[in-house]
Steps between C-alpha positions, in 0.01 A plus 500: 500500500696667218291729284588658164577823691748315728661340200527843333679633811725192494587572138605856605708388795272671752481385845158463647296299759167322423249519779183279471182573685153350522288644215191294530283803559328622189629856527791599720583871554854629487478533891403136536782388266747714703397345827536151349852565380595689821564842345345849546250581226712789392765253376260263317445649158191415292511489136209649313421475124402831348439639150630836390320692236823567305723194600262214559553239761748552778569384857470724802681378815389663830537424869220291664414777732418749233288552192616568139472859400378466139574861420860482627550174300355659190745798527806269578405264204427787245137421485207745538292244673548155655238245608514166669468212268191287551565191711395274216780640279782458755581131433482510116718810503762398756475124550444555866184467714372755757722486806791367297569786269861610462697713268769237480481245207147593402355378167596826331766754635268778580653825644520490876480801742606461863401730773803684637428393858658162404855641487473599868508134609785248521270238351146492365256220412316454178294217357697213368253437225273260677252541789657396815859593416693824550845600393707693753787696335684835497299784335783585254510141382133492449504832303789358279319169444162664407680770306272736703476874524486640858266781608240602751190314393341429838248685705375442852211260524161675526336477835194270516176677477 
């Protein structure tokens, strides 16, 4: 299925692969998506919608096996503070539903920040803009298409209590 994100990559002449997976579960973790597209979770990047106190809405793209470091994102994006956007705001702001958010071809071109671990891989996977479809592409192509800034914005996932 071609999504707006895939069409955006087509318009830029960027090579990619679409990988579809079963998304009938209500909420899939990044690790579950990674397993379904046969990639390690470190290469499956999740796109989070965040609001900076100075810059407003932005995208944070972090590996599936890590968490977003809000303080690091704030520093990189020149904000004093960043907070996740409420789930009910995600679709009106981006045009995408939970599990299908991507920085590519969103409703508005919000600034995007990609964790620097992405550049260590030959390819990464990001949402194609619809639940059940991932785009696999070279990290440099993704950064260019999303007009993203690269920096360390991840932290290790906290151990369960």
